RODO-295655 format. One line per field, with one value per residue (C-alpha): residue number from 0; x, y, z. Coordinates in steps of 0.2 Angstrom, whole numbers, plus 5000, padded with zeros to 4 digits. Example, Ala and Ser with C-alpha at 12.3 -4.5 7.8 and 13.67 -1.06 7.14 Angstrom:
% residues 2
n 0/1
c1 5062/5068
c2 4978/4995
c3 5039/5036
//
This chain:
% residues 749
n 0/1/2/3/4/5/6/7/8/9/10/11/12/13/14/15/16/17/18/19/20/21/22/23/24/25/26/27/28/29/30/31/32/33/34/35/36/37/38/39/40/41/42/43/44/45/46/47/48/49/50/51/52/53/54/55/56/57/58/59/60/61/62/63/64/65/66/67/68/69/70/71/72/73/74/75/76/77/78/79/80/81/82/83/84/85/86/87/88/89/90/91/92/93/94/95/96/97/98/99/100/101/102/103/104/105/106/107/108/109/110/111/112/113/114/115/116/117/118/119/120/121/122/123/124/125/126/127/128/129/130/131/132/133/134/135/136/137/138/139/140/141/142/143/144/145/146/147/148/149/150/151/152/153/154/155/156/157/158/159/160/161/162/163/164/165/166/167/168/169/170/171/172/173/174/175/176/177/178/179/180/181/182/183/184/185/186/187/188/189/190/191/192/193/194/195/196/197/198/199/200/201/202/203/204/205/206/207/208/209/210/211/212/213/214/215/216/217/218/219/220/221/222/223/224/225/226/227/228/229/230/231/232/233/234/235/236/237/238/239/240/241/242/243/244/245/246/247/248/249/250/251/252/253/254/255/256/257/258/259/260/261/262/263/264/265/266/267/268/269/270/271/272/273/274/275/276/277/278/279/280/281/282/283/284/285/286/287/288/289/290/291/292/293/294/295/296/297/298/299/300/301/302/303/304/305/306/307/308/309/310/311/312/313/314/315/316/317/318/319/320/321/322/323/324/325/326/327/328/329/330/331/332/333/334/335/336/337/338/339/340/341/342/343/344/345/346/347/348/349/350/351/352/353/354/355/356/357/358/359/360/361/362/363/364/365/366/367/368/369/370/371/372/373/374/375/376/377/378/379/380/381/382/383/384/385/386/387/388/389/390/391/392/393/394/395/396/397/398/399/400/401/402/403/404/405/406/407/408/409/410/411/412/413/414/415/416/417/418/419/420/421/422/423/424/425/426/427/428/429/430/431/432/433/434/435/436/437/438/439/440/441/442/443/444/445/446/447/448/449/450/451/452/453/454/455/456/457/458/459/460/461/462/463/464/465/466/467/468/469/470/471/472/473/474/475/476/477/478/479/480/481/482/483/484/485/486/487/488/489/490/491/492/493/494/495/496/497/498/499/500/501/502/503/504/505/506/507/508/509/510/511/512/513/514/515/516/517/518/519/520/521/522/523/524/525/526/527/528/529/530/531/532/533/534/535/536/537/538/539/540/541/542/543/544/545/546/547/548/549/550/551/552/553/554/555/556/557/558/559/560/561/562/563/564/565/566/567/568/569/570/571/572/573/574/575/576/577/578/579/580/581/582/583/584/585/586/587/588/589/590/591/592/593/594/595/596/597/598/599/600/601/602/603/604/605/606/607/608/609/610/611/612/613/614/615/616/617/618/619/620/621/622/623/624/625/626/627/628/629/630/631/632/633/634/635/636/637/638/639/640/641/642/643/644/645/646/647/648/649/650/651/652/653/654/655/656/657/658/659/660/661/662/663/664/665/666/667/668/669/670/671/672/673/674/675/676/677/678/679/680/681/682/683/684/685/686/687/688/689/690/691/692/693/694/695/696/697/698/699/700/701/702/703/704/705/706/707/708/709/710/711/712/713/714/715/716/717/718/719/720/721/722/723/724/725/726/727/728/729/730/731/732/733/734/735/736/737/738/739/740/741/742/743/744/745/746/747/748
c1 4758/4754/4759/4763/4781/4790/4804/4817/4806/4818/4833/4822/4818/4836/4844/4864/4875/4891/4909/4924/4927/4940/4939/4936/4953/4961/4975/4979/4994/5002/5003/5020/5023/5024/5043/5052/5060/5079/5081/5092/5079/5065/5075/5083/5066/5059/5066/5059/5041/5041/5051/5035/5029/5044/5042/5053/5060/5059/5067/5084/5088/5078/5084/5080/5097/5102/5087/5087/5072/5078/5095/5087/5078/5093/5102/5087/5087/5106/5106/5092/5101/5117/5110/5092/5087/5098/5094/5075/5077/5085/5071/5057/5066/5067/5048/5043/5052/5047/5031/5021/5006/5002/5014/5027/5015/4998/4999/5004/4992/4976/4982/4981/4963/4959/4969/4963/4949/4940/4923/4922/4909/4915/4933/4935/4919/4917/4900/4893/4878/4872/4863/4844/4838/4836/4817/4809/4793/4800/4816/4806/4798/4808/4802/4804/4822/4827/4820/4829/4846/4845/4841/4856/4866/4861/4864/4881/4884/4878/4890/4904/4901/4903/4918/4909/4913/4925/4941/4946/4961/4971/4976/4975/4984/4975/4972/4971/4954/4958/4947/4931/4932/4927/4913/4898/4896/4909/4908/4920/4920/4925/4937/4939/4956/4964/4962/4947/4945/4935/4926/4919/4905/4908/4892/4881/4863/4853/4850/4847/4835/4835/4819/4814/4829/4822/4829/4823/4831/4826/4834/4840/4851/4848/4862/4870/4871/4858/4847/4831/4821/4818/4815/4796/4798/4810/4797/4784/4796/4800/4782/4779/4793/4788/4771/4777/4791/4778/4768/4782/4783/4799/4800/4799/4811/4825/4826/4830/4841/4854/4864/4869/4881/4892/4896/4904/4923/4928/4932/4914/4905/4915/4910/4891/4892/4898/4883/4871/4879/4880/4862/4854/4858/4844/4854/4869/4861/4852/4870/4878/4863/4867/4886/4885/4872/4878/4875/4863/4849/4844/4827/4828/4812/4819/4820/4836/4830/4846/4861/4871/4860/4860/4878/4878/4864/4876/4891/4882/4864/4853/4850/4831/4828/4810/4801/4787/4772/4782/4796/4807/4819/4821/4831/4820/4834/4842/4858/4853/4846/4864/4875/4893/4903/4896/4892/4876/4865/4854/4838/4828/4810/4812/4821/4838/4851/4869/4882/4891/4905/4917/4934/4946/4945/4940/4945/4935/4939/4932/4916/4915/4915/4901/4891/4895/4889/4873/4868/4873/4862/4847/4850/4850/4835/4826/4832/4825/4808/4808/4813/4803/4787/4795/4806/4796/4806/4822/4834/4848/4855/4864/4862/4876/4877/4876/4867/4854/4837/4826/4811/4807/4790/4786/4795/4795/4787/4792/4810/4811/4798/4805/4809/4810/4825/4820/4832/4830/4841/4845/4843/4863/4862/4847/4857/4872/4860/4855/4872/4879/4865/4869/4888/4884/4873/4887/4898/4885/4881/4901/4903/4898/4896/4895/4894/4900/4894/4904/4898/4910/4921/4927/4938/4935/4942/4956/4962/4959/4973/4985/4984/4980/4962/4966/4982/4973/4959/4972/4979/4963/4961/4978/4976/4959/4967/4981/4969/4959/4972/4989/4998/5004/4997/4999/4988/4985/4979/4978/4985/4980/4992/4981/4993/5002/4997/4986/4990/4979/4985/5001/5001/5004/5007/5001/5010/5026/5038/5031/5013/5019/5027/5011/5001/5014/5013/4995/4992/5005/4996/5011/5011/5004/4993/5005/5017/5003/4998/5016/5018/5002/5008/5024/5015/5002/5016/5026/5010/5007/5025/5022/5007/5015/5030/5017/5007/5022/5026/5039/5031/5039/5026/5020/5038/5042/5027/5032/5049/5041/5030/5044/5053/5038/5036/5053/5053/5065/5061/5054/5068/5069/5066/5048/5045/5055/5045/5046/5039/5025/5020/5020/5007/4996/4984/4974/4968/4963/4957/4952/4944/4931/4925/4910/4894/4884/4889/4883/4894/4906/4916/4922/4926/4943/4957/4962/4953/4958/4957/4945/4939/4937/4930/4927/4922/4928/4915/4916/4909/4908/4918/4909/4916/4910/4918/4917/4925/4924/4923/4929/4921/4916/4905/4917/4931/4919/4915/4933/4937/4923/4930/4947/4941/4933/4949/4959/4948/4952/4970/4962/4960/4942/4936/4925/4939/4934/4933/4927/4942/4943/4960/4965/4958/4970/4972/4971/4990/4994/4980/4988/5004/4997/5000/4986/4981/4979/4971/4978/4971/4979/4969/4960/4942/4942/4945/4962/4971/4989/4995/5005/5016/5015/5020/5034/5030/5026/5039/5039/5030/5042/5030/5037/5021/5005/4996/4999/4988/4973/4960/4972/4965/4970/4978/4966/4951/4944/4931/4915/4905/4892/4873/4863/4849/4837/4843/4840/4823/4818/4825/4815/4796/4788/4780/4771/4764/4765/4750/4750/4766/4756/4741/4754/4762/4744/4739
c2 4969/4987/5001/5014/5018/5006/5010/5011/5020/5035/5022/5014/5031/5038/5024/5021/5033/5024/5027/5027/5009/5000/5010/4994/4986/5003/5000/4983/4987/4999/4987/4980/4961/4953/4953/4938/4941/4935/4918/4926/4938/4925/4912/4925/4929/4912/4908/4923/4918/4902/4905/4907/4891/4881/4874/4884/4894/4909/4901/4907/4917/4930/4925/4907/4901/4891/4881/4863/4866/4884/4876/4863/4876/4887/4871/4867/4885/4884/4868/4873/4889/4880/4865/4865/4883/4892/4880/4882/4901/4901/4890/4901/4916/4909/4903/4920/4927/4915/4904/4914/4924/4933/4931/4918/4910/4912/4894/4886/4896/4892/4874/4874/4878/4867/4851/4845/4831/4838/4845/4864/4866/4872/4869/4883/4894/4909/4917/4935/4940/4956/4969/4971/4980/4999/4999/4991/4989/4977/4971/4957/4951/4937/4940/4958/4957/4944/4954/4970/4962/4952/4968/4977/4961/4960/4979/4976/4962/4972/4987/4976/4968/4985/4988/5003/4998/5010/5000/4998/5009/5012/5030/5034/5018/5005/4988/4972/4969/4953/4943/4951/4943/4926/4935/4931/4917/4907/4889/4877/4861/4844/4834/4815/4812/4830/4845/4855/4870/4886/4889/4906/4911/4929/4930/4924/4933/4922/4919/4902/4901/4887/4884/4869/4860/4863/4874/4888/4901/4917/4929/4944/4953/4956/4947/4965/4965/4977/4974/4965/4966/4978/4975/4973/4961/4949/4950/4944/4930/4924/4924/4912/4902/4900/4895/4881/4875/4873/4861/4848/4842/4843/4825/4822/4838/4832/4815/4825/4839/4839/4853/4843/4833/4849/4846/4829/4826/4833/4815/4809/4824/4822/4804/4808/4822/4811/4799/4814/4819/4802/4798/4810/4825/4834/4833/4839/4854/4858/4857/4868/4881/4880/4881/4897/4906/4924/4918/4907/4916/4904/4905/4897/4890/4894/4907/4906/4907/4917/4925/4909/4899/4913/4912/4893/4894/4904/4893/4877/4878/4871/4853/4849/4829/4825/4808/4804/4793/4777/4783/4785/4801/4815/4831/4847/4859/4871/4862/4853/4869/4875/4875/4878/4878/4895/4913/4911/4925/4918/4925/4918/4918/4933/4943/4940/4938/4933/4926/4910/4910/4898/4905/4897/4911/4926/4932/4941/4958/4956/4948/4961/4975/4967/4965/4983/4990/4980/4985/5003/5002/4997/5011/5024/5016/5018/5036/5040/5032/5045/5061/5057/5062/5078/5084/5077/5072/5080/5067/5071/5053/5048/5029/5020/5006/5013/5002/5003/4995/4990/4980/4964/4964/4978/4973/4955/4946/4929/4933/4933/4919/4909/4891/4876/4865/4847/4832/4814/4806/4787/4777/4778/4797/4796/4785/4797/4812/4803/4798/4815/4822/4810/4814/4833/4830/4822/4837/4848/4839/4838/4857/4872/4890/4904/4922/4935/4953/4963/4981/4987/4997/4996/5005/5022/5019/5008/5022/5035/5025/5025/5007/4997/4990/4975/4971/4974/4961/4949/4949/4947/4930/4924/4930/4921/4905/4906/4909/4894/4882/4889/4887/4899/4892/4896/4910/4915/4931/4935/4951/4959/4960/4967/4981/4969/4961/4946/4949/4939/4937/4935/4927/4937/4926/4933/4922/4932/4933/4949/4943/4929/4941/4950/4935/4929/4948/4949/4933/4937/4941/4952/4963/4981/4987/4999/4985/4975/4990/4993/4974/4976/4991/4983/4967/4978/4988/4973/4965/4981/4981/4963/4968/4982/4969/4957/4969/4975/4958/4954/4941/4924/4911/4912/4913/4896/4889/4893/4886/4870/4869/4873/4859/4847/4855/4851/4833/4837/4829/4840/4846/4841/4858/4858/4843/4850/4853/4872/4872/4860/4870/4886/4878/4869/4884/4883/4900/4904/4922/4936/4954/4962/4978/4985/4993/4983/4967/4961/4945/4935/4919/4902/4885/4880/4874/4860/4848/4855/4873/4888/4898/4916/4930/4947/4964/4980/4993/5010/5005/4987/4970/4957/4939/4923/4907/4890/4874/4854/4845/4861/4872/4886/4894/4893/4901/4915/4918/4919/4930/4942/4943/4945/4960/4967/4965/4972/4988/4991/4996/5009/5027/5031/5044/5054/5065/5081/5096/5113/5127/5145/5145/5150/5139/5128/5134/5120/5121/5116/5101/5095/5092/5079/5060/5055/5035/5029/5013/5002/4987/4973/4958/4948/4952/4972/4985/4981/4987/4992/5009/5015/5029/5039/5026/5028/5027/5010/5000/5003/4988/4976/4972/4980/4979/4984/4978/4961/4962/4966/4953/4942/4934/4921/4906/4895/4901/4893/4899/4890/4886/4899/4895/4909/4916/4909/4892/4893/4900/4885/4873/4869/4871/4887/4890/4907/4915/4932/4938/4954/4958/4955/4966/4980/4979/4981/4995
c3 4610/4614/4601/4615/4617/4627/4640/4627/4614/4612/4608/4594/4586/4587/4578/4580/4586/4582/4586/4573/4565/4575/4590/4602/4595/4590/4604/4600/4589/4602/4616/4621/4622/4640/4643/4649/4665/4667/4673/4687/4691/4693/4703/4714/4720/4722/4740/4747/4738/4748/4764/4774/4768/4774/4792/4804/4790/4801/4817/4823/4806/4798/4781/4783/4776/4791/4790/4782/4770/4766/4762/4752/4742/4739/4732/4721/4714/4711/4703/4691/4687/4683/4672/4665/4667/4654/4641/4645/4645/4628/4621/4629/4621/4604/4605/4609/4595/4582/4587/4601/4594/4609/4623/4629/4641/4631/4624/4640/4650/4640/4639/4658/4656/4641/4644/4661/4661/4676/4677/4674/4687/4704/4697/4684/4680/4691/4695/4699/4709/4703/4714/4712/4697/4698/4696/4712/4704/4690/4697/4707/4691/4683/4666/4666/4674/4662/4646/4653/4655/4639/4629/4636/4633/4615/4612/4619/4608/4593/4599/4599/4583/4575/4586/4594/4612/4621/4624/4641/4648/4664/4667/4649/4643/4633/4639/4628/4622/4613/4626/4619/4603/4614/4624/4612/4601/4609/4616/4624/4615/4622/4613/4615/4609/4613/4624/4622/4610/4611/4595/4591/4579/4575/4565/4579/4579/4591/4609/4617/4633/4645/4656/4665/4657/4639/4626/4615/4603/4595/4583/4592/4579/4560/4549/4548/4567/4570/4586/4580/4597/4611/4628/4626/4612/4623/4637/4626/4619/4637/4642/4627/4632/4649/4644/4633/4646/4660/4649/4653/4671/4680/4683/4664/4660/4672/4663/4647/4655/4641/4650/4664/4652/4652/4670/4666/4665/4648/4641/4646/4639/4623/4622/4626/4614/4600/4604/4602/4585/4577/4582/4570/4558/4568/4585/4576/4570/4586/4595/4583/4587/4605/4602/4591/4602/4608/4625/4636/4645/4659/4668/4684/4693/4711/4724/4734/4752/4758/4751/4754/4742/4730/4728/4728/4714/4703/4706/4703/4704/4718/4724/4726/4726/4725/4724/4713/4719/4714/4725/4711/4714/4701/4702/4703/4708/4695/4695/4678/4670/4664/4649/4658/4641/4637/4645/4655/4661/4675/4683/4697/4700/4711/4699/4707/4693/4689/4678/4676/4662/4654/4660/4647/4635/4646/4663/4675/4671/4654/4661/4673/4660/4651/4667/4672/4655/4654/4673/4670/4654/4664/4677/4663/4655/4671/4673/4657/4661/4676/4666/4651/4661/4666/4651/4637/4622/4630/4637/4650/4650/4633/4630/4637/4624/4607/4596/4582/4585/4571/4578/4568/4576/4566/4550/4550/4566/4560/4560/4580/4583/4597/4592/4604/4601/4602/4603/4599/4612/4612/4628/4630/4631/4643/4655/4654/4659/4674/4679/4676/4687/4702/4700/4700/4715/4724/4721/4726/4743/4747/4743/4754/4750/4763/4761/4774/4771/4783/4787/4800/4788/4770/4757/4764/4783/4776/4763/4777/4787/4772/4767/4752/4754/4744/4754/4769/4764/4758/4775/4784/4776/4779/4797/4799/4793/4804/4819/4815/4811/4816/4799/4786/4769/4751/4746/4728/4721/4701/4695/4679/4665/4652/4649/4637/4621/4625/4643/4655/4674/4684/4702/4718/4733/4749/4761/4762/4777/4781/4781/4792/4804/4805/4809/4824/4830/4831/4840/4852/4869/4874/4858/4859/4847/4840/4836/4828/4817/4812/4807/4797/4788/4783/4777/4766/4759/4755/4746/4736/4729/4724/4715/4706/4701/4694/4685/4675/4670/4683/4692/4694/4693/4675/4669/4679/4672/4654/4658/4663/4648/4635/4641/4638/4621/4615/4623/4637/4654/4667/4678/4696/4702/4697/4708/4723/4739/4739/4721/4726/4742/4733/4720/4733/4734/4750/4749/4731/4731/4720/4721/4711/4714/4706/4712/4699/4709/4726/4725/4715/4719/4712/4720/4728/4718/4729/4740/4756/4750/4751/4735/4741/4729/4738/4734/4742/4744/4752/4768/4768/4762/4753/4754/4745/4752/4745/4750/4750/4768/4776/4790/4778/4790/4804/4793/4788/4806/4811/4796/4803/4820/4812/4803/4819/4828/4814/4812/4831/4824/4813/4816/4815/4802/4813/4820/4812/4824/4822/4823/4823/4815/4797/4783/4774/4755/4741/4738/4757/4755/4739/4747/4758/4753/4742/4741/4723/4719/4705/4695/4703/4700/4687/4692/4690/4704/4710/4723/4726/4730/4715/4710/4694/4680/4668/4650/4644/4634/4615/4607/4598/4585/4569/4558/4566/4551/4556/4571/4562/4565/4575/4590/4604/4597/4607/4596/4581/4570/4572/4556/4554/4552/4543/4552/4539/4542/4561/4559/4549/4563/4579/4584/4583/4601/4599/4583/4591/4583/4592/4582/4566/4572/4576/4560/4551/4562
//
C-alpha cells in the first residue's frame, strides 16, 4: 500500500472530534408517549375513512347514510361501540399504563412484522437506489465506490456507538432515536416454534462481505469502537476478496449460496438454519459472525441494463438462468447473493449502489438518515480532495461524521486481514439451497418492477400553486388507477410518529370522499378546468389535514389494530367488527405507497402488500417526480404510462412559474412580501421528507414519564441482546485470504 496520504488523510491525522456523551439519545426522556385516542373519536371517524370504498356510497346522498353498505357500516360501528369496544378500550388503557414499554401499539405492531411466516423478500424489505457518487472518475469503479460507502458507514457506526450522532429533530423538537439501536449489529432470527426475534450485538466491530455467493469478514472497528480502517485499507481488502471469490466458478458457488435461504418462509428458514447449526460447531460460529456483523456489504457481479433492472436488483436481485455443458441449469443472477435478515449495502459492477434493509426493527426514516449521512460524507470527502490542492492544509469542509480513525494497517495489520467464512453443509441443506433458489426465481419471474422518472414538473411548481406536493402526488396515483380500472381503491401512506417515544408510523388513507369526487370530476368530459382544479385543491387540503391528525397520534388504524390485538392477548374472541366488510375493504391495500425525499436517492421502493396490488415508492424532487412501481401479475408498465399521462394532464391545471414581468412600479418591501401565504412542508411519511402543509405547532404535551432515569438504555421490546464474540475470537476464525504484506512493509518504513 502506498504511504502517500489517501483521500481521508486529514481525518486520520485529526483524530476524533466528539460531541457530548449521550447526545444521540439525549432527547428520549422528554418525548411524550403516543396518546390513545378515545373510542368515540376513532369510531366516529371510521365511516368517513371507508365511505369512498363502499359501492355506490356517494349516490343520491352526500353522506352515504341512505346507502345499504353505509347503513351496515354504521350499524357495525354502533354495535362495537356499545358492546366489545369499551371493554377493549379499558384493557388497552390499562396495558399502556402497566405493561407497554414504549407505546400502546409497539408490541402488536412489531408482531405484525415478526409473526408472519411469509418470506421477507418483496413482502417486507424496502430498497434504496443511491445517486451516482460525486467523483465521476471513481464512482463507476465497483471496488472504489464500495470502499467509499463502507468507510463512511463504518464511521457512522463508530460515531453512533459513542452517541455522537446528532439526534433527529423537527422544528427544534426531538424525534425518537430508539430505532438506531437496531441499525448496526442487528439481525432478524427465524424461530421454528414462535415468532421471529431481532437480536442486536451492541459490541459489533466487523463487516461481512458477500461476493459470488461467498462470505468474508474483516474487522472494521477496534474493540473500543474506534475506526480501524480507512478507505484505502478497505479498497485493498475488497480487491483481495474479489481475487479470492473469483477462484470459484458461478455454477459452483450458486450451489452453496447460503444467503438464498433467507428468502424462504420463516418456518422453512428456521428449520434449515437448525440443520446448519446442528451439523457442526464450526457452522454455528460462522453463522454467529454473520448475525453479529455491523452490516452486510454486497458486491454484485451484475451491471443493470436500465433503471428498471437497477430497481429490481435492489429489491430482489437479478434472475439469470444459465446452462452448463451437461444442460443442468444454475442461477447466475444476483438474487442468491444476499442476506435479507440484515442491513445490506449493495454495489454493482458499474458502481451503482443501493440499500436493502430488514424492516421489522427500523423504518425508512432511520435508514434514510444513515444513507443521507454516508452519501453526504462521500461528497464532503470529494470536496476536500479538490480544495486540498488549493488551500494546502486548510480545510473549509468540516467532517460530517465525526469518528476517530486509527489504522490497524499501520499498528497491527493482522487485525484487519480479511477472512473467508467457509461452511460445512450437509446434503440436506444443499438441497434446501437449490429449492430456495427455484422458489425465489418463481417469485421474481412473477413480479414486475417499473420506474417512472417524470421531469415535467416537481415540488417547486406544486408549491407555487399553493398545494402540498405529497397530497398532489398521492392523488395522482389514485386518479391513474381510476382512469385505468374505473374503481376507487384503498390507498395507504405511512405517516411518521417519531415525535413520540418509540413512535413509528400511523396510516393515512388517500381514498377519501374528497379524492373520489376529484377523480369523478376530472374524468367528467363536461367539467371545466376550473372545476377540476377546485376539486383537486379540496382533495389535497383534506389529505393534508389527515396527515396532520395522523402525525399527532390521532389516526384511527393503529388504535383499531391495537384493540383487536388486546382482545387476542386477553383471550377474548375477535369482535365481529374486525371481520366486517368495511374494515376488510379498508385493509385490502391495493395501492401501498410511501414518500421518500432526499437528494442522495434516485429511487426507493418495495413490493405490493396484496396479490392484486401495487407497491409504489416515490421521491418528490424540485423539478421532477420519481416513482418505483412493483406488482405481481399486474400491468405495471401500463399503470406507469397511465400515471405519466395523468401527471401531464394534472400539470395543465397548474399556473406556470414563468410569469415574472419587468415593471417600472415601486419595489415591494420585505414587510409586504412576508405577509404572503407561505407554504411549509411537514414530515408526514415513514420514509423521510413529508409532505403536508402545516401551521405553527403548539407545544408538545408534557411527557407522562415520571422518572427519566428509567429510560436510560431502554430500547424496543422486540430487541434481544445477541451473544457478543470478541474481535480476537473472530480473527482466529475463518481462512485468511490475503497476507496484506504491503501493510507490513508500510509499518516497517
